[in-house]
C-alpha positions in Angstrom: -10.7 2.4 -35.6 -10.0 5.5 -37.8 -10.5 8.7 -35.8 -11.3 12.0 -37.4 -9.7 15.3 -36.4 -10.6 16.9 -33.0 -13.7 19.0 -33.2 -15.3 21.3 -30.5 -18.9 20.3 -30.1 -21.7 21.9 -28.1 -22.0 20.3 -24.6 -25.8 20.5 -24.8 -25.8 18.4 -28.0 -24.0 15.4 -26.5 -25.5 12.5 -24.7 -24.1 9.3 -23.2 -24.4 6.1 -25.3 -27.3 3.9 -24.0 -24.8 1.2 -22.9 -22.4 3.6 -21.2 -24.2 3.3 -17.9 -23.0 -0.3 -17.6 -19.5 1.0 -16.8 -19.0 1.8 -13.1 -19.1 5.4 -11.9 -15.9 7.1 -10.8 -15.1 6.9 -7.1 -16.0 10.1 -5.2 -12.4 11.1 -4.8 -11.7 10.6 -8.5 -14.8 12.6 -9.5 -13.9 15.5 -7.1 -10.4 15.7 -8.6 -11.8 15.7 -12.2 -14.4 18.3 -11.5 -11.7 20.6 -9.8 -9.4 20.1 -12.8 -12.2 20.9 -15.4 -13.1 24.0 -13.3 -9.5 25.3 -13.5 -8.7 24.5 -17.2 -11.8 23.1 -18.9 -11.8 19.7 -20.5 -8.4 18.8 -22.0 -8.8 15.2 -23.0 -11.1 14.8 -26.0 -14.3 12.8 -25.7 -14.9 9.9 -28.1 -18.1 10.6 -29.9 -20.1 8.3 -32.2 -21.6 10.2 -35.2 -25.0 11.1 -34.0 -23.4 12.7 -30.9 -23.4 9.7 -28.6 -20.6 9.7 -26.0 -18.6 6.4 -26.1 -15.8 7.6 -23.8 -15.9 10.7 -21.6 -19.3 10.9 -19.9 -17.7 12.1 -16.6 -15.8 14.8 -18.5 -19.1 15.8 -20.2 -20.9 15.9 -16.8 -18.0 18.1 -15.4 -18.4 20.4 -18.5 -22.1 20.7 -17.8 -21.6 21.6 -14.1 -18.9 24.2 -15.0 -21.1 25.8 -17.7 -18.7 25.0 -20.5 -20.3 25.6 -24.0 -18.1 23.3 -26.0 -15.7 20.3 -25.4 -13.0 18.8 -27.6 -14.2 15.6 -29.3 -13.0 12.9 -31.7 -15.9 11.9 -33.9 -16.0 8.3 -35.2 -18.5 6.3 -37.2 -18.4 2.8 -35.8 -20.6 -0.3 -36.2 -22.8 -1.2 -33.2 -20.3 -4.0 -32.2 -17.3 -1.6 -32.4 -19.2 1.0 -30.3 -19.4 -1.5 -27.5 -15.8 -2.4 -27.9 -14.9 1.3 -27.6 -16.9 1.6 -24.4 -15.3 -1.6 -22.9 -11.8 -0.4 -23.8 -12.4 2.9 -22.2 -13.6 1.2 -19.0 -10.6 -1.1 -18.8 -8.0 1.7 -19.6 -9.4 4.4 -17.4 -10.4 2.3 -14.3 -8.3 0.1 -12.0 -10.9 -2.7 -12.0 -10.4 -6.0 -10.3 -11.1 -9.4 -12.0 -14.4 -9.6 -10.1 -15.4 -6.1 -11.2 -14.5 -6.8 -14.9 -16.5 -10.1 -14.7 -19.7 -8.3 -13.6 -19.0 -5.6 -16.2 -18.7 -8.4 -18.8 -22.0 -10.0 -17.6 -23.8 -6.7 -17.9 -22.4 -6.2 -21.4 -23.4 -9.7 -22.6 -27.0 -8.8 -23.9 -25.7 -5.8 -25.8 -22.7 -7.7 -27.2 -25.0 -10.6 -28.3 -27.4 -8.1 -30.0 -24.5 -6.4 -31.8 -23.1 -9.8 -32.9 -26.4 -10.7 -34.4 -26.6 -7.4 -36.2 -23.0 -7.9 -37.5 -23.8 -11.3 -38.8 -26.9 -10.0 -40.6 -24.9 -7.2 -42.1 -22.3 -9.6 -43.5 -25.1 -11.9 -44.8 -26.6 -9.0 -46.7 -23.2 -8.0 -48.0 -22.6 -11.6 -49.2 -25.9 -11.6 -50.9 -25.2 -8.3 -52.6 -21.7 -9.4 -53.6 -19.7 -6.9 -51.5 -16.2 -8.5 -51.6 -14.6 -6.4 -48.8 -17.3 -7.2 -46.3 -17.4 -10.9 -47.2 -13.6 -11.1 -47.0 -13.5 -9.6 -43.5 -16.4 -11.8 -42.3 -18.4 -11.7 -39.1 -16.8 -13.0 -35.9 -17.7 -16.7 -35.1 -16.7 -16.3 -31.4 -19.5 -16.8 -28.9 -20.4 -13.5 -27.3 -19.4 -14.7 -23.8 -16.0 -15.8 -25.1 -15.5 -12.5 -26.9 -16.4 -10.2 -24.0 -14.4 -12.4 -21.6 -11.3 -12.0 -23.8 -11.7 -8.3 -24.2 -12.0 -7.8 -20.4 -9.3 -10.3 -19.7 -11.4 -12.5 -17.4 -12.3 -16.2 -17.5 -15.5 -17.4 -19.1 -16.3 -19.2 -15.8 -16.2 -15.9 -13.9 -18.4 -14.3 -16.5 -20.9 -17.2 -16.3 -21.0 -16.8 -12.4 -21.4 -13.0 -12.7 -24.2 -13.4 -15.2 -26.1 -15.7 -12.9 -25.5 -13.3 -10.0 -26.7 -10.4 -12.1 -29.9 -12.2 -12.9 -30.6 -13.5 -9.4 -29.5 -10.5 -7.3 -28.6 -7.4 -9.4 -28.2 -5.3 -6.2 -25.5 -7.7 -5.0 -23.8 -7.6 -8.4 -23.8 -3.8 -8.2 -21.9 -4.1 -4.9 -19.3 -6.4 -6.6 -19.0 -3.9 -9.4 -18.5 -1.1 -6.9 -15.7 -3.1 -5.3 -17.5 -3.5 -2.0 -17.6 -7.3 -2.0 -16.0 -10.3 -3.8 -17.7 -12.2 -6.6 -17.1 -15.7 -5.0 -18.6 -14.7 -1.6 -21.5 -12.9 -3.3 -22.3 -15.9 -5.5 -22.1 -18.3 -2.6 -24.6 -16.3 -0.6 -27.0 -15.2 -3.4 -26.9 -18.4 -5.6 -27.2 -20.9 -2.7 -29.8 -23.5 -3.5 -30.2 -22.4 -7.2 -30.2 -25.2 -9.8 -27.4 -25.4 -12.3 -28.4 -25.2 -16.0 -28.0 -29.0 -16.1 -30.2 -29.5 -13.0 -32.8 -27.1 -14.4 -32.8 -29.0 -17.7 -33.5 -32.3 -15.8 -36.4 -30.7 -14.0 -38.0 -29.3 -17.2 -39.3 -32.0 -19.6 -39.7 -29.5 -22.4 -36.2 -28.4 -22.1 -34.9 -32.0 -21.9 -36.8 -32.7 -25.2 -35.3 -29.7 -26.8 -31.8 -30.7 -25.7 -32.2 -34.2 -27.2 -33.3 -32.7 -30.5 -30.4 -30.2 -30.4 -27.8 -33.0 -29.9 -29.2 -34.8 -33.0 -29.2 -31.6 -35.0 -25.6 -30.8 -34.1 -24.5 -34.3 -34.9 -26.3 -34.5 -38.2 -25.1 -31.0 -39.4 -21.5 -31.6 -38.4 -21.5 -34.9 -40.2 -23.0 -33.4 -43.3 -20.6 -30.5 -43.3 -17.7 -32.9 -43.2 -18.8 -34.8 -46.2 -21.4 -37.3 -44.9 -21.2 -40.5 -42.9 -19.8 -42.7 -45.7 -17.0 -40.4 -46.4 -16.1 -40.0 -42.7 -16.4 -43.6 -41.9 -14.0 -44.5 -44.7 -11.3 -42.5 -43.0 -12.0 -43.6 -39.4 -10.3 -46.3 -37.4 -12.6 -49.0 -36.0 -12.6 -47.3 -32.5 -13.7 -44.0 -34.1 -16.6 -45.7 -35.9 -17.5 -47.4 -32.6 -17.5 -44.1 -30.8 -19.8 -42.5 -33.3 -22.2 -45.4 -33.3 -22.2 -45.3 -29.5 -23.2 -41.6 -29.5 -25.9 -42.2 -32.1 -27.3 -45.1 -30.0 -27.3 -42.8 -26.9 -29.3 -40.1 -28.7 -31.6 -42.6 -30.3 -32.3 -44.1 -26.8 -33.2 -40.6 -25.6 -35.6 -40.0 -28.6 -37.2 -43.5 -28.0 -38.1 -42.4 -24.5 -39.7 -39.3 -25.9 -41.6 -41.3 -28.5 -43.0 -43.5 -25.8 -44.1 -40.5 -23.7 -45.7 -38.8 -26.7 -47.6 -42.0 -27.7 -49.0 -42.3 -24.2 -50.3 -38.7 -24.1 
């Protein structure tokens, strides 16, 4: 990230990034200390500002500046992609807060929708660049990591914890808020709030349309991976007998699933 020189921008012109609210608020004692410090000597640490005057890092310093009637604050202005804006917000949260694994897991879960949206935008941007023949964009390439994997890595938590936190956020957002505030543990909150809920696998079994989609998806993945690796003849020529047997077994299993669906469809 290439930062520009420090500029003094009008406090009234700045506004927090739409995703900045995902990051937990300062504790009351931290906020009191910051406000007292800004009252004495104004804002000393520059805010990180996305061009367009969105605050990526420094919303509490900005709030303190508003409450102390400051006209301007020091800022570092950057021009980042949507994905990099989110990374900057996450980095600021991790660096400036002593967050536990549980808190970071809930934070990751809250960021997932925005990270997924940014990842899609990044892929589209790279696809357009490839079509236009932009060599630098094509060389850099868009990330192929899953959004959950990427955000878990950045916040240094396990994907399993992010998955649990995401389920908790969906089922009981008020409980997830308590975990984020450090008032309760993720495991205890999940046990209480997710008790009796179906796992994704159980939900799929209970939903015929979803089971049908999963059967087709398995076939799609198998066919595409085979084609991308040179086709079945090329692959089979390199395989040991046990590998060919394993592939045939998987095909028969998927075929059996599809046969069941064909029977159901013909009865309807």
